[in-house]
C-alpha positions in Angstrom: 115.2 133.6 121.2 116.4 134.1 117.5 114.0 136.0 115.3 113.8 136.7 111.7 112.5 139.3 109.4 110.3 138.7 106.4 113.1 138.9 104.0 115.2 136.5 106.0 112.5 134.0 106.1 112.0 134.2 102.3 115.8 133.6 101.9 115.8 130.6 104.2 112.8 128.9 102.7 113.6 130.0 99.1 110.5 131.9 98.3 109.4 135.5 97.6 108.7 137.8 100.5 105.1 138.3 99.2 104.7 134.5 99.6 105.6 134.7 103.2 102.9 137.3 103.7 100.5 135.2 101.7 101.1 132.0 103.9 100.2 134.1 106.9 97.1 135.4 105.3 96.1 131.8 104.3 96.7 130.7 108.0 99.3 128.2 106.9 101.8 129.6 109.5 101.2 131.1 113.0 100.3 134.8 112.9 103.5 136.7 113.4 103.9 139.3 116.1 104.8 142.9 115.0 107.3 145.4 116.2 106.3 149.0 116.9 107.2 150.0 113.4 104.8 147.4 112.0 107.4 144.9 110.8 106.6 141.2 111.2 108.8 139.2 113.6 109.2 135.4 112.8 110.6 132.7 115.0 112.2 129.3 114.6 108.7 127.8 114.9 107.6 129.8 111.8 110.6 128.3 109.9 109.6 124.8 110.9 106.0 125.6 109.9 107.0 126.9 106.5 109.0 123.7 105.9 106.1 121.5 106.8 103.8 123.6 104.5 106.2 123.4 101.6 106.7 119.7 102.2 102.9 119.0 102.3 102.1 121.2 99.2 104.9 119.4 97.2 102.6 116.4 96.7 100.8 116.6 93.4 98.3 113.8 93.8 94.9 115.4 94.1 92.2 112.7 93.9 89.6 112.1 96.6 90.3 115.2 98.6 94.1 114.4 99.3 95.1 118.0 98.8 92.4 119.3 101.2 93.6 116.9 103.7 97.2 118.1 103.4 96.0 121.7 103.8 94.0 120.8 107.0 97.1 119.2 108.5 99.1 122.6 107.7 96.5 124.7 109.2 96.0 122.6 112.4 99.8 122.6 113.0 99.8 126.4 112.4 97.6 126.7 115.3 100.2 124.7 117.3 97.7 121.8 117.7 100.4 119.3 117.0 98.4 116.3 118.3 95.5 117.2 116.1 97.9 117.7 113.1 99.5 114.3 113.8 96.1 112.6 113.9 95.1 114.2 110.6 98.5 113.2 109.0 98.0 109.6 110.2 94.7 109.6 108.5 96.2 111.2 105.4 98.7 108.4 105.2 95.9 105.8 105.4 94.1 107.6 102.6 97.2 107.4 100.4 97.5 103.6 101.2 93.9 103.1 100.1 94.7 104.8 96.8 97.7 102.5 96.3 95.5 99.5 97.0 92.9 100.7 94.5 95.7 101.4 91.9 97.2 97.9 92.4 93.8 96.1 92.5 92.9 97.7 89.1 96.0 96.4 87.5 95.2 92.9 88.7 91.6 93.4 87.2 93.2 94.5 83.9 95.5 91.5 83.9 92.5 89.0 84.5 90.5 90.6 81.7 93.4 90.5 79.2 94.1 86.9 80.1 90.6 86.0 78.9 91.1 87.4 75.4 92.4 84.2 73.9 89.6 82.1 75.6 86.3 81.2 74.0 83.6 83.5 75.4 80.0 84.3 74.9 79.1 86.1 71.6 77.9 89.6 72.5 76.4 92.1 70.2 75.2 95.1 72.2 74.2 98.7 71.4 75.8 101.7 73.0 72.9 102.1 75.5 73.1 98.4 76.4 76.8 98.5 77.1 76.5 101.7 79.3 73.7 100.0 81.3 75.6 96.8 81.5 78.8 98.5 82.7 76.8 101.1 84.8 78.4 104.0 83.2 76.8 107.1 81.3 76.7 107.4 77.5 78.8 110.6 77.9 81.6 108.5 79.7 81.4 105.9 76.9 81.6 108.6 74.3 84.5 110.3 75.9 86.5 107.1 76.1 85.9 106.6 72.4 86.7 110.1 71.5 90.0 109.8 73.3 91.0 106.7 71.3 90.6 104.1 74.1 88.1 102.1 71.9 87.2 101.9 68.3 83.9 100.4 67.8 82.5 98.6 64.6 79.4 99.8 63.0 76.6 98.1 61.2 75.4 99.1 57.7 72.8 101.4 59.3 75.6 103.3 61.1 74.7 102.0 64.7 77.6 101.0 66.9 78.0 97.2 67.8 79.9 96.2 70.9 81.5 92.7 71.0 82.9 90.6 73.9 86.3 92.0 73.2 84.9 95.5 73.3 83.2 94.9 76.7 86.5 93.3 78.2 88.3 96.4 77.0 85.7 98.7 78.5 85.9 96.8 81.8 89.6 97.3 81.9 89.2 101.1 81.2 86.5 101.4 83.8 88.6 99.7 86.5 91.6 101.8 85.8 89.7 105.1 85.6 88.0 104.3 89.0 91.5 104.0 90.5 92.3 107.5 88.9 94.7 106.4 86.1 94.7 108.9 83.4 93.3 108.5 80.0 96.8 108.8 78.4 98.1 106.2 80.8 95.3 103.8 79.9 95.7 104.4 76.2 99.5 103.8 76.6 98.8 100.5 78.2 96.2 99.3 75.7 98.3 100.2 72.8 101.3 98.4 74.3 99.2 95.3 75.0 97.8 95.3 71.4 101.4 95.2 70.1 102.7 92.7 72.6 100.4 90.6 74.8 103.3 89.8 77.2 103.6 93.6 78.0 104.4 94.3 81.7 101.1 96.1 82.6 102.3 97.5 85.8 105.5 99.0 84.4 103.9 100.4 81.1 100.9 102.2 82.8 103.4 103.8 85.2 106.0 104.9 82.5 105.1 107.7 80.1 106.5 107.6 76.6 109.4 110.0 75.6 107.2 111.7 73.2 104.5 112.5 75.7 105.1 116.2 76.1 102.8 116.9 79.0 102.9 114.3 81.8 100.4 114.6 84.7 100.7 112.8 88.1 97.9 110.3 87.1 100.1 109.4 84.1 102.5 107.8 86.6 100.1 107.1 89.3 101.9 104.2 91.1 105.1 106.3 91.4 103.2 109.4 92.5 101.4 107.6 95.2 104.7 106.1 96.5 106.1 109.5 96.6 103.2 110.8 98.4 103.4 108.0 100.9 107.1 108.9 101.6 106.1 112.6 101.9 103.3 111.8 104.3 105.8 110.0 106.6 108.2 112.9 106.3 105.3 115.3 107.5 104.6 113.0 110.5 108.2 113.0 111.5 108.2 116.7 111.2 105.1 117.1 113.3 106.5 114.9 116.1 109.7 117.0 116.1 107.6 120.2 116.3 105.5 118.8 119.0 108.6 117.9 121.1 110.1 121.4 120.6 107.2 123.7 120.8 104.2 122.2 122.5 
């Protein structure tokens, strides 16, 4: 059986030798046997497990415990419980698909609300507390959205904010997209684009950061990130089935 030293594993995987030791400490790989001189001895199984761990941790989508689920898959596989790891990976893939469904449904909700903008609607005139109660969100959430430029509210002469039909529709769009884990910057990008051009492709706009956005998070391109996560999860499943076949 071919064996590897710590430095060899580090070179094969493309990581620092200290990271090899860290993975072992974190139980992300099987515990390595040691020679009489104390040096660790790694096998082909360790290499496969390292590749699985690196693949799983490559995914940046973090919402709703997805990162924890990925780590559970790695640790279960590291114990050579491949059937358990495969089961967890299948659940992980289902979770990603649910996130994709939520993201797509939020876009449909946004499209419906935007389509109502040019239609005659009931005239509303609500206070901040009334709007928060109506939308079932907190005052702090509402204030945060306003501070981040998602909504500019008119004020009466006494300084109190007044929320209109248009404001409530906009807030419903924001709430739906936030519940689906779109970032504030992605939502602002979409609302700004729609204000300038009502025919804007909502799905493409919310998933495509502008060139001048210096820092782009995963939730700034949520649809693409979830699609990448799905592909990654399928790769993990294929890897686990291979490991089960070779090492069970």
